[in-house]
C-alpha positions in Angstrom: 3.8 12.8 -5.8 2.9 16.2 -3.8 4.5 14.9 -1.0 7.5 13.9 -2.4 7.8 17.7 -4.1 7.1 19.3 -0.7 9.9 17.5 0.9 12.2 18.5 -2.2 11.1 22.1 -1.7 11.8 21.8 2.2 15.4 20.7 1.3 16.2 23.8 -0.4 14.9 26.4 2.1 17.2 28.2 4.2 18.3 27.2 7.7 16.8 30.3 8.9 13.5 29.9 6.7 13.4 26.1 8.2 13.8 27.3 12.0 10.9 30.0 11.7 8.6 27.5 10.7 9.7 24.5 12.5 11.2 22.8 15.9 10.9 19.5 15.1 12.8 17.8 12.1 13.6 14.1 10.2 17.2 13.6 9.3 17.3 11.1 6.9 20.2 8.8 6.9 22.3 7.4 4.2 23.2 4.0 5.2 23.4 1.6 8.1 27.0 1.3 7.4 29.8 0.5 10.7 26.6 -0.6 12.9 28.2 -3.0 14.5 25.1 -5.3 13.9 24.7 -8.2 11.4 22.0 -10.2 9.5 23.9 -13.2 11.0 23.2 -12.7 14.4 19.4 -11.3 14.5 18.9 -12.2 18.3 21.0 -8.6 19.0 18.1 -6.8 17.8 15.4 -8.9 17.6 13.2 -10.8 20.4 13.0 -14.6 20.5 8.8 -14.0 19.6 9.9 -11.8 16.7 12.7 -14.5 15.4 10.1 -17.3 15.8 7.3 -15.2 13.8 10.0 -14.8 10.5 10.9 -18.6 11.3 7.5 -19.7 11.0 6.2 -17.6 8.4 9.4 -17.8 6.2 10.2 -14.2 6.9 13.4 -13.2 5.4 15.6 -10.6 7.8 17.0 -8.1 6.2 18.4 -4.7 6.2 15.1 -3.1 7.6 15.8 -5.0 10.4 18.9 -3.7 11.5 19.3 -1.0 14.2 20.1 2.8 12.8 23.9 3.0 13.2 24.8 4.0 17.0 27.9 6.0 16.0 25.5 8.6 13.8 23.2 8.8 16.6 25.9 9.8 18.8 27.1 12.3 16.3 23.9 13.9 15.9 23.4 13.9 19.8 26.7 15.5 20.2 25.4 18.7 18.5 24.8 21.3 20.8 21.0 22.4 21.1 19.9 19.0 19.7 17.2 16.3 21.5 16.6 13.3 19.7 13.2 12.0 20.0 12.5 8.7 18.2 14.7 6.7 15.9 13.4 4.6 12.7 15.4 2.0 11.8 12.9 1.1 8.9 12.9 4.5 7.0 16.8 4.5 8.6 15.7 8.2 10.2 15.9 9.7 13.3 13.3 12.9 14.7 14.7 15.5 16.3 13.7 18.8 18.4 16.0 21.9 18.1 15.4 25.7 18.1 18.8 26.2 16.7 19.6 27.0 13.2 23.3 26.3 13.5 22.1 22.8 14.8 20.6 22.3 11.5 23.4 23.3 9.4 26.0 21.1 11.6 23.5 17.9 11.0 23.0 18.7 7.3 26.8 18.8 6.9 27.5 15.0 8.5 28.3 13.2 5.5 25.8 10.4 6.2 22.9 12.3 6.6 20.8 12.6 3.4 18.1 15.1 4.4 17.1 17.1 7.0 13.2 18.1 6.7 10.9 20.0 8.9 8.2 17.8 11.0 6.5 20.1 13.0 6.0 23.3 15.0 6.8 23.8 19.0 4.9 21.2 21.0 1.8 22.1 22.5 2.0 21.9 26.3 -1.6 21.2 27.1 -3.5 19.0 24.3 -6.4 19.3 26.7 -6.9 23.3 26.4 -6.0 22.8 22.6 -8.5 23.8 20.0 -7.8 21.1 17.5 -10.1 17.9 19.0 -9.2 15.0 16.3 -11.9 12.8 17.9 -14.7 15.1 17.6 -16.7 12.5 16.3 -16.4 10.4 19.1 -17.8 11.8 21.2 -19.6 9.7 24.5 -22.8 8.8 25.0 -25.0 8.8 27.8 -23.6 5.8 30.4 -25.3 2.9 29.9 -27.4 0.7 33.0 -26.3 -2.9 33.6 -27.7 -5.1 31.5 -28.1 -8.9 31.7 -27.2 -11.1 28.8 -30.0 -11.4 26.2 -30.9 -15.4 26.3 -28.6 -15.9 29.2 -28.8 -19.7 30.4 -29.8 -20.8 26.8 -26.7 -20.2 24.6 -24.0 -21.8 26.6 -22.2 -18.8 25.7 -18.3 -19.1 27.6 -19.0 -15.6 28.7 -21.9 -13.4 30.3 -21.4 -10.5 27.9 -24.6 -8.3 28.7 -27.1 -7.6 25.8 -24.7 -4.9 24.5 -22.0 -6.8 24.4 -23.9 -9.6 23.0 -25.3 -7.8 20.0 -22.0 -6.5 19.0 -20.0 -9.9 19.2 -23.0 -12.3 17.8 -22.6 -9.3 14.6 -19.7 -11.7 13.7 -20.7 -15.2 15.6 -17.7 -14.1 17.4 -18.9 -15.6 20.4 -18.2 -19.0 18.5 -14.3 -18.1 19.0 -14.6 -17.4 23.0 -16.9 -20.8 23.0 -14.1 -23.4 21.5 -11.6 -21.4 23.8 -10.2 -18.9 21.5 -10.5 -15.8 23.8 -7.0 -13.9 22.9 -4.5 -16.1 25.5 -1.1 -16.0 24.2 -1.6 -13.9 21.5 0.1 -10.0 21.6 -1.4 -6.8 20.4 0.1 -3.6 20.1 -2.1 -0.4 20.5 -1.1 2.6 19.0 -3.0 5.5 20.1 -3.0 9.1 21.8 -3.1 7.5 25.6 -4.7 5.4 27.6 -5.8 7.5 30.6 -6.2 5.7 33.7 -6.4 2.1 32.3 -4.3 1.2 35.4 -7.8 2.0 37.8 -11.0 1.8 35.8 -13.3 -1.6 36.3 -13.0 -2.8 32.8 -9.5 -3.3 32.8 -9.6 -4.7 36.2 -8.7 -8.7 35.2 -5.7 -7.5 32.5 -4.7 -5.5 35.2 -4.9 -8.2 37.8 -3.6 -11.0 35.3 -0.4 -8.7 33.8 -1.7 -8.8 30.4 -0.1 -5.1 29.7 3.1 -6.3 28.7 5.1 -3.0 28.5 4.0 0.6 27.6 5.8 3.6 26.2 4.8 7.3 25.3 6.8 8.4 22.1 5.3 12.1 22.4 6.7 12.6 25.9 9.5 9.7 25.7 8.6 8.1 29.0 6.8 4.5 30.2 3.6 5.8 31.7 0.6 6.2 29.3 -1.8 6.8 32.2 -2.2 10.6 32.3 -3.2 11.4 28.7 -6.0 11.2 26.6 -8.7 8.6 27.1 -9.2 7.7 23.8 -6.9 4.8 23.6 -8.5 3.7 27.1 -11.6 3.5 25.4 -10.6 1.6 22.3 -8.6 -1.1 24.6 -11.7 -1.7 26.7 -13.4 -2.6 23.4 -10.7 -5.5 23.1 -9.8 -6.6 26.6 -12.6 -5.7 28.9 -14.4 -7.9 31.5 -17.2 -6.8 33.2 -19.8 -9.9 33.6 -23.5 -9.2 32.3 -22.5 -5.6 31.2 -18.9 -5.7 28.8 -16.8 -7.6 27.3 -14.3 -7.7 24.9 -13.4 -8.9 22.0 -10.1 -11.1 23.1 -9.8 -10.6 26.5 -7.3 -12.5 27.3 -4.8 -11.3 25.0 -1.6 -9.3 26.0 -0.8 -5.9 25.4 2.1 -3.1 24.3 0.1 0.2 24.9 2.1 2.9 22.9 1.3 6.5 22.8 2.3 7.9 19.4 -0.3 11.1 18.9 0.1 14.4 20.5 -3.5 15.2 20.6 -3.3 19.0 21.2 -1.5 19.4 17.2 -1.7 17.5 14.1 1.9 17.4 12.2 3.8 14.6 10.2 6.2 13.9 13.5 2.9 11.4 14.5 3.4 9.6 11.5 7.0 8.9 12.4 6.0 8.4 15.8 3.7 5.8 14.4 6.5 4.2 12.2 8.7 4.0 15.5 6.1 2.3 17.9 5.3 -0.2 15.4 8.9 -1.4 15.0 9.2 -1.8 18.8 6.0 -4.1 18.1 7.6 -5.8 15.3 11.1 -6.4 17.5 9.4 -7.3 21.1 7.2 -10.1 19.0 3.9 -9.0 18.6 1.4 -10.3 16.7 -1.4 -7.6 16.1 -1.4 -3.9 15.5 -4.6 -2.4 16.2 -4.5 1.7 15.2 -7.3 3.7 15.7 -5.4 6.8 14.0 -5.8 8.7 10.6 -3.7 11.3 8.7 -5.1 13.6 5.9 -4.9 17.5 7.3 -2.3 19.0 9.3 -2.2 22.4 11.4 0.5 23.3 8.9 -1.6 23.4 5.4 1.8 22.3 4.0 2.3 19.3 5.4 -1.8 18.3 3.9 -2.3 15.4 1.9 -4.3 15.1 -1.1 -6.8 12.4 -2.0 -4.3 10.8 -4.8 -1.7 10.3 -1.9 -3.9 8.0 -0.3 -2.4 5.4 -2.6 -0.8 2.7 -0.1 2.9 3.9 -1.2 3.5 7.7 -0.1 2.7 8.8 3.3 5.3 7.7 6.4 2.5 6.2 8.3 1.8 4.0 5.3 5.0 2.7 4.8 5.2 1.9 7.7 2.2 0.2 8.4 2.7 -2.0 5.2 6.5 -2.9 6.6 4.7 -4.1 9.6 2.4 -6.2 7.4 5.8 -7.5 5.4 7.2 -8.3 8.6 4.3 -10.4 9.7 2.4 -8.5 11.7 -1.6 -8.4 11.0 -2.1 -4.4 11.3 -5.6 -3.2 11.5 -6.3 0.7 11.2 -9.7 2.6 11.6 -10.6 3.7 8.0 -11.6 7.4 9.4 -14.9 9.5 10.2 -14.8 11.9 7.3 -18.0 10.7 5.7 -19.7 13.4 6.3 -17.2 16.0 5.8 -15.8 17.7 2.8 -12.4 15.5 2.7 -15.1 12.2 2.4 -12.6 9.3 2.1 -10.5 7.1 4.1 -7.2 8.6 5.9 -3.6 7.2 6.0 -2.2 4.8 7.0 -6.0 2.4 6.4 -4.8 3.1 2.4 -1.9 0.4 3.0 -1.9 -1.9 0.5 -1.8 -4.5 3.6 -3.8 -2.9 6.6 -6.8 -3.9 7.4 -8.7 -0.4 7.4 -11.9 -1.0 9.4 -15.3 0.9 9.1 -18.0 1.6 11.5 -21.5 -0.3 11.3 -24.0 -0.6 14.0 -25.1 -3.8 15.6 -27.8 -4.8 12.9 -25.1 -3.7 10.2 -26.1 -0.6 9.3 -23.2 1.7 8.1 -22.0 4.8 10.0 -22.7 7.9 7.9 -19.6 9.2 9.4 -17.6 6.2 8.4 -15.2 7.1 5.6 -15.4 5.9 1.9 -12.7 4.4 -0.5 -11.7 3.3 -2.6 -8.0 4.6 -1.8 -6.6 6.3 -4.8 -4.8 3.3 -6.1 -7.8 1.6 -6.6 -7.8 -1.0 -3.8 -11.2 -2.1 -1.8 -11.5 0.0 0.8 -12.4 -0.1 3.5 -11.3 -3.8 4.0 -13.8 -4.7 6.7 -16.5 -3.5 8.5 -17.3 -4.0 12.7 -19.4 -2.3 15.3 -18.5 1.7 15.4 -21.8 3.3 15.9 -22.9 3.0 19.5 -20.3 0.8 20.6 -19.7 0.0 23.8 -16.5 1.2 25.5 -15.1 2.0 29.3 -15.5 6.2 29.8 -13.2 8.0 32.1 -16.5 8.2 34.8 -15.9 4.2 35.6 -18.9 3.2 33.5 -19.8 2.1 30.3 -21.0 4.2 27.4 -22.0 4.0 23.6 -19.8 6.0 21.2 -19.4 6.2 17.5 -16.8 6.3 15.7 -14.1 3.8 13.3 -11.8 3.9 16.6 -14.1 1.8 17.8 -14.7 -0.4 15.3 -10.9 -1.3 14.8 -10.6 -2.5 17.6 -13.4 -4.6 17.8 -12.1 -6.0 14.4 -8.7 -6.3 15.7 -9.8 -8.6 19.1 -12.1 -10.9 16.8 -8.8 -11.1 14.3 -6.6 -11.7 17.5 -8.9 -14.8 18.4 -9.1 -16.4 14.8 -5.3 -16.3 14.3 -5.1 -18.1 18.0 -6.7 -20.9 16.3 -4.7 -21.3 13.1 -1.2 -20.0 14.0 -0.1 -22.0 11.5 -0.8 -19.4 8.8 0.4 -16.3 8.3 -1.2 -12.7 8.7 -1.8 -12.2 5.3 -4.1 -15.7 5.0 -5.7 -14.9 8.3 -6.8 -11.5 6.1 -7.7 -13.6 3.5 -10.2 -15.6 5.5 -11.6 -12.7 7.4 -12.6 -11.0 3.6 -14.1 -14.2 2.5 -16.3 -14.9 5.8 -17.4 -11.4 5.0 -21.3 -10.5 3.9 -20.3 -8.7 0.5 -17.3 -10.3 -0.5 -18.2 -11.1 -3.6 -19.8 -7.2 -4.2 -17.3 -5.4 -2.2 -18.2 -1.7 -2.4 -16.3 1.8 -0.8 -18.7 1.6 2.4 -17.5 -1.3 3.8 -15.8 -3.0 1.4 -16.1 -6.6 1.5 -18.2 -6.2 4.3 -18.9 -7.9 8.0 -16.8 -11.2 8.9 -18.5 -14.1 10.1 -16.0 -15.6 12.2 -17.2 -19.3 12.6 -17.4 -19.2 8.6 -13.9 -17.8 8.6 -12.8 -20.4 11.3 -14.6 -23.3 9.5 -12.8 -22.2 5.9 -9.7 -22.0 7.2 -10.3 -25.8 9.3 -10.8 -27.0 5.7 -7.7 -26.0 4.9 -5.9 -27.3 7.7 -7.4 -31.1 7.5 -5.9 -33.8 6.5 -6.8 -37.4 5.8 -6.0 -40.8 4.1 -7.2 -44.4 4.1 -5.2 -47.6 3.7 -6.2 -51.0 3.3 -5.2 -54.1 5.3 -6.9 -56.9 4.0 -10.5 -56.3 3.4 -10.3 -53.6 6.3 -9.8 -49.8 5.4 -8.4 -47.7 7.9 -9.3 -43.7 7.7 -7.1 -41.7 9.3 -7.4 -37.8 9.8 -6.0 -34.7 11.3 -8.4 -31.6 12.1 -9.0 -29.2 15.2 -11.7 -29.4 17.6 -13.0 -29.4 21.3 -14.7 -32.1 23.1 -18.2 -30.7 22.2 -17.8 -31.2 18.5 -18.1 -34.5 16.6 -17.4 -36.2 13.2 -19.1 -37.8 11.0 -18.1 -40.7 8.5 -19.4 -40.8 5.0 -18.7 -43.3 2.0 -19.2 -44.3 -1.4 -18.6 -47.7 -2.4 -17.5 -48.5 -6.1 -20.9 -48.6 -8.0 -22.4 -45.8 -6.4 -23.3 -42.1 -6.6 -23.7 -40.9 -3.5 -22.3 -40.8 0.2 -24.0 -42.5 2.6 -22.9 -42.1 6.3 -21.3 -45.0 7.9 -20.2 -44.2 11.4 -19.3 -41.5 13.9 -16.4 -40.5 16.2 -16.6 -38.1 19.3 -13.3 -35.7 19.9 -11.3 -36.3 22.3 -11.3 -34.7 25.9 -10.9 -30.7 26.0 -12.4 -27.5 25.8 -9.7 -25.5 24.1 -9.2 -26.0 20.8 -6.4 -28.6 19.8 -4.7 -30.4 16.9 -6.2 -34.3 17.2 -5.8 -37.5 14.8 -8.4 -39.9 14.9 -8.8 -43.5 12.9 -12.0 -44.8 11.5 -11.9 -48.7 10.8 -14.2 -50.0 8.1 -15.1 -53.2 6.4 -14.6 -53.7 2.7 -16.4 -56.8 3.1 -18.8 -57.5 0.2 -18.0 -54.3 -2.0 -17.4 -54.8 -5.4 -13.4 -54.2 -6.5 -12.7 -50.2 -7.7 -12.2 -47.2 -5.5 -14.0 -46.6 -2.5 -14.1 -42.6 -1.7 -14.7 -41.4 2.3 -15.2 -37.7 3.3 -15.2 -36.7 6.7 -18.2 -34.3 8.2 -17.3 -32.4 11.4 -19.9 -30.7 13.2 -18.2 -27.5 15.0 -21.3 -26.3 16.5 -24.0 -28.4 18.1 -25.9 -25.5 19.4 -26.8 -23.7 16.4 -27.4 -24.6 12.5 -25.6 -21.8 10.7 -22.9 -22.9 9.3 -22.6 -25.8 11.9 -20.9 -28.2 10.0 -18.5 -28.9 7.1 -16.6 -31.2 5.0 -12.8 -30.9 6.6 -11.4 -33.6 3.8 -11.9 -36.6 1.4 -9.9 -39.9 0.8 -9.8 -42.7 -1.1 -8.9 -46.7 -1.1 -9.0 -49.8 -3.4 -11.3 -52.5 -2.8 -9.7 -55.8 -4.6 -11.4 -58.4 -5.9 -12.5 -61.1 -3.3 -12.9 -59.3 -0.6 -16.2 -61.3 0.0 -14.6 -65.0 0.3 -14.0 -66.1 3.5 -10.2 -66.7 4.6 -9.2 -63.9 2.7 -6.3 -61.4 4.5 -2.5 -62.5 4.5 -3.4 -65.8 6.0 -3.7 -69.2 4.2 -7.5 -70.0 3.3 -6.3 -73.5 3.6 -5.4 -73.5 7.4 -8.1 -70.7 8.4 -11.5 -71.4 7.6 -14.8 -69.2 9.0 -18.3 -70.4 8.4 -22.0 -69.5 9.6 -24.1 -72.1 10.8 -27.0 -71.8 10.3 -27.1 -69.0 7.0 -29.7 -67.8 6.5 -30.7 -67.3 10.2 -34.3 -66.2 11.6 -33.2 -67.2 14.9 -31.7 -64.9 17.5 -28.6 -66.9 17.9 -25.5 -68.2 15.1 -22.9 -70.1 15.0 -19.5 -68.8 14.1 -17.2 -71.7 13.3 -13.2 -70.7 13.6 -10.7 -73.1 12.6 -7.0 -72.5 13.0 -3.9 -74.4 13.1 -2.2 -72.0 16.2 -4.0 -70.4 19.3 -5.2 -67.2 19.1 -4.8 -64.8 22.2 -6.7 -61.9 21.0 -9.6 -62.4 18.8 -12.3 -59.7 17.7 -15.1 -60.8 16.6 -16.9 -57.6 14.7 -20.6 -57.7 12.5 -20.9 -55.1 10.4 -24.1 -53.8 8.5 -24.4 -53.4 4.8 -23.3 -50.0 4.9 -20.1 -51.2 6.6 -21.0 -49.6 10.2 -19.8 -51.6 13.3 -22.9 -52.7 14.8 -21.6 -55.3 17.2 -18.5 -56.5 18.5 -17.0 -59.0 21.5 -13.6 -60.5 22.1 -12.5 -64.2 22.5 -9.5 -66.3 22.5 -9.0 -69.7 21.2 -6.6 -72.7 21.0 -5.4 -74.6 18.3 -7.9 -76.4 15.8 -11.8 -75.4 15.9 -13.9 -73.3 18.0 -17.6 -72.6 17.6 -18.9 -68.9 19.1 -22.8 -68.6 19.6 -23.3 -64.8 18.8 -26.5 -63.1 20.1 -28.2 -61.4 16.6 -31.4 -61.0 18.6 -30.9 -57.0 18.2 -30.2 -57.1 14.2 -32.7 -56.5 12.1 -33.7 -58.1 9.1 -31.0 -57.7 6.5 -27.7 -58.1 5.4 -24.6 -58.4 7.2 -20.7 -59.2 7.4 -18.7 -61.1 10.4 -14.9 -60.1 10.3 -12.6 -62.2 12.4 -9.2 -61.3 13.6 -6.1 -62.6 14.9 -5.3 -59.4 16.9 -5.4 -56.5 14.2 -5.0 -58.8 11.2 -8.1 -60.2 9.3 -8.7 -63.8 9.3 -11.7 -63.8 7.3 -15.5 -62.2 6.6 -18.5 -64.3 6.5 -21.5 -62.7 5.1 -24.9 -63.5 7.1 -28.6 -63.1 5.9 -31.1 -62.4 8.9 -34.6 -63.2 8.3 
C-alpha cells in the first residue's frame, strides 16, 4: 500500500532530511516488555465500566490493553529537547515533538524502538487565522426563530421538541425511544472533535452542565484539560445529541453523559491528528464509554507526501481506521461522519469511516433527500459505505451566538445517528455493539438494496426496537391438569399491552383468547407474566400460543409485534368431570340444569374434605376467562348458584379449583 511504502521511505531518509520537514514524529516500539502490568490484573489499567463491558460481551483482555512500558517512555523523555505528546497502547507508539536532529538519532538508537517517522511540521499557533478551513461545507446558516412543536398536545411525546427537532427525530421514529424512557441516561458517549467552544455557557447545554453530564475533558493537541477555548465544531456536534431547549431544540440522547476530547488541530492537517484520534479512542475505552461519535475525516494533508489514495480507504491501512476498528473490537459502537466530499474531486468517503466495524454516516434532509455534499461509497475493499444516514442537511445546531441555527454537513448527521444509537443500545444492553449496528441496518429503508449514497439508508428506531424485542422475549407453556400456564418475559412500559392468541388441536389459525396489561412503570424494564388458559373441551394434541406485544398504542406504524410462541400438549380426557390429580371417585362436579335457558345454574361440588380456597372460573369456547368467583366448602356436598345472566348463548366450561389444583371441569350449554 502507498502508506506503507511512504513510511518505509521515511525510515531511510537521513535525520537531517527528516528534521528539515518535520517537528513531530511517531516512535513505534518493538514490544511491551517489562511493563509491570499483566493481563491477570486488568483493574490496574482499565476502569470498572471498561471491565464490565468486556465481561458482559465476552471480550478477551489482550496485549493491546496493556499500557506502553513506562521505562521506555522515561528513556525517551530523558533525551534532551524531546517532548512526549501522546501515547498509544493500541499502536504501541508514542508521538513526540523535537527540533533537534540529535534527539532523533538518540531515539533510533534505543533497543526497544522499531521506527521513527515524521508526522507533522511545526504547529500553527492561531488556528482561527489559518488558511485551511476543514469545515467549509458546514457553515452556519441563518439563526432560526423559536418554533412550537408540530402537533403539540396531540402526539403525547415526552419532550416538547419544537417543529425542527421533531422533524429530525421523527424521520427515524426516534421519539418512540424517548417516550419509553430511553433518553440516554446511564450511557456514556465520547465525542472526538476539534474543540467545544463555550459549551459551558451556551443555553443548549444548560441541562447537561447543571446535571453533571460532562464526565471529563481532554485536549490531545494542547495536552490540557480545557476544551472550551477552541473551535466550535465539536460544540455544535455535541448539541445535536445533548441539546435541551424545550419547544425549540432537543437532542437525540439528551440524558447521556459525555467525554469531550479535542483531537483535531483545526489550523493544520497532518497524520498526527490521526494518532491523537487513536489515543482519544483508547481513553474512551479505558474509561468505560459505550459510544464514540467522531465528525472528523482524513484523506489530504498540508504535506502532500502524506495524502491517501482512494485505494487506501480499505478499512485496514490508515492509523485512524486501525484505531476505530480496535475501538469496535473492544466493544464500543463507533460512529463517524462519511465526509463532505461528494461534490469535489475526491468524491469518496474519508477515513476512519472506511473502517470495517465503523458506522459511516451520510447526510440527508428531514424529508430523506440526500445532501449533494455527502461523500460517496463504497470503501476501496467493496464494503457498503456509508452504512447509514441521518439529518445533516439544514440540521439544527447550537451556534456561537447563543441561538439555534441550521447547518449542513455529515458532521451533524453523525451525532444525530450516534444519539439515536445510544438510546437503542440503552434499551438492550444485553446485546453487543455489532448486534445494535445490525439492528440499525436491518431497520433502515434501503436494507434490501443498499447504495453508495446512504448505504442501508435511514434507520427506523421503532422497527429496530421491535426486531430486537422479538429476539429478546421468551415464553413457555406448561400444563397442570387441564389448565395451560403460559409464561413469558419481555420488556415493556405501562402504556403497552399484550394479546394472547391460541391455535387448538384441529384448528388452522390463531384466535385471540385474552389480554394482559404491563406492570406499572414508564421506563422500559424487564417483566415476567403468566396467563392461565383452560384446555377443557379441546381435542387431544398440541395447542400453540403466540404473544402479540403492542408497543405503541398511539400509532399504527410498527405498533405491534409477535414476540414469541409456545406449545403445550392437551391430554385426552380434559373434557371429563373430575380430571386432574385428584381421585374422580371422591370429587364430583355437576351442573343442574344443563343446558340452561335461565339466569342461574346450580354448580354442585362434592368432596370428602374441606376446601378453604375454591376458585370457580367460567371460560368461553375459546378458552378466555369470562367470570370468576371464589368460595369455600366443608366436607361433603355444596351447591353454588352461579349467575349467568350476562352470558350470551353458546358453549362454556366451568372449572373448579382447590387453591391452584384443578378439581374438575364441566361443560355448560347456555340457550
